[in-house]
C-alpha positions as CSV (number, residue, x, y, z in Angstrom):
1,M,28.0,-69.9,-33.2
2,T,28.0,-71.5,-36.6
3,K,26.2,-69.7,-39.5
4,Q,23.4,-72.4,-39.2
5,E,23.1,-71.8,-35.4
6,K,22.8,-68.1,-36.0
7,V,20.1,-68.7,-38.6
8,Q,18.2,-70.9,-36.2
9,F,18.6,-68.3,-33.4
10,V,17.0,-65.6,-35.7
11,I,14.1,-68.0,-36.5
12,D,13.5,-68.9,-32.9
13,T,13.8,-65.4,-31.6
14,L,11.4,-64.0,-34.2
15,N,8.9,-66.8,-33.6
16,D,9.0,-65.9,-29.8
17,I,8.4,-62.2,-30.4
18,Y,6.0,-62.6,-33.3
19,P,4.0,-65.8,-33.0
20,E,1.2,-64.0,-34.9
21,I,2.2,-61.7,-37.8
22,P,0.0,-58.8,-38.9
23,I,0.1,-57.9,-42.6
24,P,1.3,-54.3,-42.7
25,L,-0.9,-53.1,-45.6
26,D,-4.6,-53.2,-45.4
27,H,-6.3,-55.0,-48.4
28,K,-9.1,-57.5,-49.1
29,D,-7.9,-59.3,-52.2
30,P,-4.8,-59.6,-54.6
31,Y,-5.8,-56.5,-56.6
32,T,-6.1,-54.2,-53.6
33,L,-2.9,-55.6,-52.2
34,L,-1.0,-55.0,-55.5
35,I,-2.2,-51.4,-55.5
36,A,-1.3,-50.9,-51.8
37,V,2.2,-52.3,-52.3
38,L,2.8,-50.2,-55.4
39,M,1.7,-47.1,-53.4
40,S,4.0,-47.9,-50.5
41,A,7.2,-47.2,-52.5
42,Q,9.1,-44.4,-50.7
43,S,6.1,-43.9,-48.4
44,T,5.0,-45.4,-45.1
45,D,2.5,-48.2,-44.6
46,V,0.6,-46.0,-42.1
47,K,0.2,-43.3,-44.8
48,V,-0.8,-45.8,-47.4
49,N,-3.4,-47.4,-45.1
50,Q,-4.9,-43.9,-44.6
51,I,-5.2,-43.3,-48.4
52,T,-6.2,-46.7,-49.8
53,P,-9.7,-46.7,-48.3
54,L,-10.4,-43.4,-50.1
55,L,-9.2,-44.9,-53.4
56,F,-10.9,-48.3,-52.9
57,E,-14.2,-46.6,-52.0
58,V,-14.2,-45.2,-55.6
59,A,-12.5,-48.1,-57.3
60,D,-11.5,-51.4,-55.7
61,N,-11.1,-53.5,-58.9
62,P,-9.5,-52.9,-62.3
63,Y,-12.8,-52.4,-64.2
64,A,-13.8,-49.5,-61.9
65,M,-10.2,-48.1,-61.8
66,V,-9.9,-47.7,-65.6
67,K,-13.1,-45.6,-65.5
68,L,-11.1,-43.0,-63.5
69,S,-8.7,-40.8,-65.3
70,I,-5.0,-40.8,-64.3
71,D,-5.5,-37.3,-62.9
72,E,-8.4,-38.4,-60.8
73,I,-6.3,-41.3,-59.3
74,R,-3.4,-38.9,-58.7
75,E,-5.6,-36.5,-56.9
76,I,-6.7,-39.2,-54.4
77,I,-3.3,-40.7,-53.8
78,K,-1.3,-37.5,-53.8
79,P,-0.5,-37.7,-50.0
80,V,1.6,-40.9,-50.5
81,G,4.2,-39.1,-52.7
82,L,5.4,-39.9,-56.3
83,S,1.7,-39.7,-57.2
84,P,2.1,-38.9,-61.0
85,M,4.1,-42.1,-61.5
86,K,2.0,-44.2,-59.2
87,A,-1.3,-43.0,-60.7
88,K,-0.1,-43.8,-64.2
89,G,1.1,-47.2,-63.1
90,I,-2.2,-48.0,-61.3
91,H,-4.3,-47.0,-64.4
92,G,-1.9,-48.8,-66.8
93,L,-1.7,-52.1,-64.9
94,S,-5.5,-52.1,-64.5
95,E,-5.9,-51.9,-68.3
96,I,-3.4,-54.8,-68.8
97,L,-5.2,-57.0,-66.1
98,I,-8.5,-56.5,-68.0
99,E,-6.9,-57.1,-71.4
100,N,-4.7,-60.0,-70.6
101,Y,-5.9,-61.6,-67.4
102,N,-9.7,-61.2,-67.3
103,G,-9.3,-58.6,-64.5
104,K,-7.4,-61.0,-62.2
105,V,-3.9,-60.5,-60.7
106,P,-1.5,-63.2,-62.1
107,E,0.1,-65.5,-59.6
108,D,3.5,-65.4,-61.4
109,I,6.3,-63.1,-60.4
110,E,7.6,-62.6,-63.9
111,A,4.1,-61.7,-65.2
112,L,3.6,-59.2,-62.3
113,E,7.0,-57.6,-63.0
114,E,5.9,-56.8,-66.6
115,L,3.1,-54.6,-65.2
116,P,3.7,-50.9,-65.2
117,A,5.3,-49.5,-61.9
118,V,5.6,-53.1,-60.5
119,G,9.2,-54.0,-59.5
120,H,10.6,-57.2,-58.2
121,K,9.9,-56.4,-54.6
122,T,6.3,-55.5,-55.2
123,A,5.8,-58.7,-57.2
124,S,7.4,-60.8,-54.5
125,V,5.2,-59.3,-51.8
126,V,2.0,-59.9,-53.8
127,V,2.8,-63.6,-54.6
128,S,3.8,-64.3,-51.0
129,Q,1.0,-62.5,-49.2
130,A,-1.9,-62.9,-51.7
131,F,-1.1,-66.4,-53.1
132,N,1.1,-67.9,-50.4
133,I,3.8,-68.7,-52.9
134,P,7.3,-68.7,-51.3
135,A,9.2,-65.4,-51.9
136,F,11.5,-63.3,-49.9
137,P,10.8,-59.6,-50.7
138,V,13.7,-57.5,-49.4
139,D,12.9,-54.0,-48.2
140,T,15.2,-51.5,-46.5
141,H,14.6,-53.1,-43.1
142,I,15.5,-56.6,-44.2
143,H,18.5,-55.3,-46.1
144,R,19.8,-53.4,-43.0
145,L,19.2,-56.3,-40.6
146,M,20.7,-59.1,-42.8
147,Y,23.8,-56.9,-42.9
148,R,23.8,-56.1,-39.2
149,W,23.4,-59.9,-38.5
150,N,26.3,-60.7,-40.8
151,L,24.1,-62.9,-42.9
152,T,24.9,-61.0,-46.1
153,N,27.6,-58.6,-47.3
154,G,24.9,-56.1,-47.9
155,K,26.2,-54.9,-51.3
156,N,22.7,-54.6,-52.8
157,V,19.1,-55.9,-52.2
158,T,19.5,-58.6,-55.0
159,Q,22.4,-60.1,-53.1
160,T,20.6,-59.9,-49.8
161,E,17.6,-61.7,-51.3
162,K,19.8,-64.5,-52.6
163,D,21.5,-64.9,-49.3
164,A,18.2,-64.9,-47.4
165,K,16.8,-67.6,-49.7
166,R,20.0,-69.6,-49.4
167,L,20.1,-69.5,-45.5
168,F,16.4,-69.7,-44.5
169,P,14.2,-72.7,-45.2
170,K,11.8,-72.1,-48.1
171,D,8.7,-72.9,-46.1
172,L,9.5,-70.1,-43.7
173,W,10.2,-67.3,-46.3
174,N,6.8,-65.7,-46.3
175,R,6.6,-65.7,-42.5
176,L,10.1,-64.6,-41.9
177,H,10.2,-61.6,-44.3
178,L,7.3,-60.1,-42.4
179,Q,8.7,-60.9,-39.0
180,I,12.1,-59.3,-39.9
181,I,10.2,-56.1,-41.1
182,W,8.4,-55.8,-37.8
183,Y,11.5,-56.6,-35.8
184,G,13.5,-53.9,-37.8
185,R,10.9,-51.3,-37.1
186,Q,10.6,-52.1,-33.4
187,Y,14.0,-53.2,-32.3
188,S,16.6,-52.4,-34.9
189,P,15.7,-49.2,-36.7
190,A,18.1,-47.2,-38.9
191,R,17.7,-44.1,-36.6
192,G,17.4,-44.1,-32.8
193,W,18.8,-47.7,-32.6
194,N,19.3,-49.1,-29.1
195,L,21.5,-52.2,-29.2
196,E,20.5,-53.2,-25.7
197,K,16.9,-53.8,-26.9
198,D,18.1,-55.5,-30.1
199,V,18.7,-59.0,-28.8
200,I,19.4,-60.5,-32.3
201,T,22.1,-58.0,-33.3
202,K,23.5,-58.0,-29.8
203,T,23.9,-61.8,-29.9
204,I,25.0,-62.5,-33.5
205,G,25.7,-59.1,-35.0
206,R,28.5,-58.2,-37.3
207,K,31.5,-57.1,-35.1
208,S,32.3,-54.0,-37.1
209,V,28.6,-52.8,-36.8
210,I,28.6,-53.3,-33.0
211,K,32.0,-51.7,-32.7
212,E,30.9,-48.7,-34.7
213,Y,27.7,-48.4,-32.5
214,L,29.6,-48.5,-29.3
215,K,32.1,-45.9,-30.6
216,K,29.3,-43.5,-31.3
217,K,27.7,-44.1,-27.9
218,K,30.9,-42.9,-26.1
């Protein structure tokens, strides 16, 4: 298969498995999505979805959020981990949204990246899922799968994102990044991986990865 045929195989297979794609993090608007994505760093979506309703019941917009102290926010979000940093970031970015953006979340990646505790991946998720602007946020699942599929050298997430954007059509980026995340969780996890169930890696996977997998199975 040529590189382009492999790319098409990935697109077709993911569309077959995930014709409808659920958004992993529960939210109702750009602000609640931004907070949920920020909270998901080094935590699970399941855990975040358990905690965000408790936070949003008290404050689901920047004006309500800044009325809480950082300690009060931290107390609510403690179960998701890294709560001191996240609480400070949530309070700080809420202040900036009020001061600079009339309480609205900006639709611009660069503007989002300037907010406290908001990195490139978080900003990319927000513009793609809240505003439908093409972006390709690379999380650990996408990074792992792009390497397993021999579509990137996997040196770092920055390189993986560049390769994904170069290989996949721009109008599919927002859809694909979610499909790959779900596929990674269900069929190609880091631990407990079963190559027989992972049709994409089995068909187009990096030879060294498959060889290593088979060696371990012996």
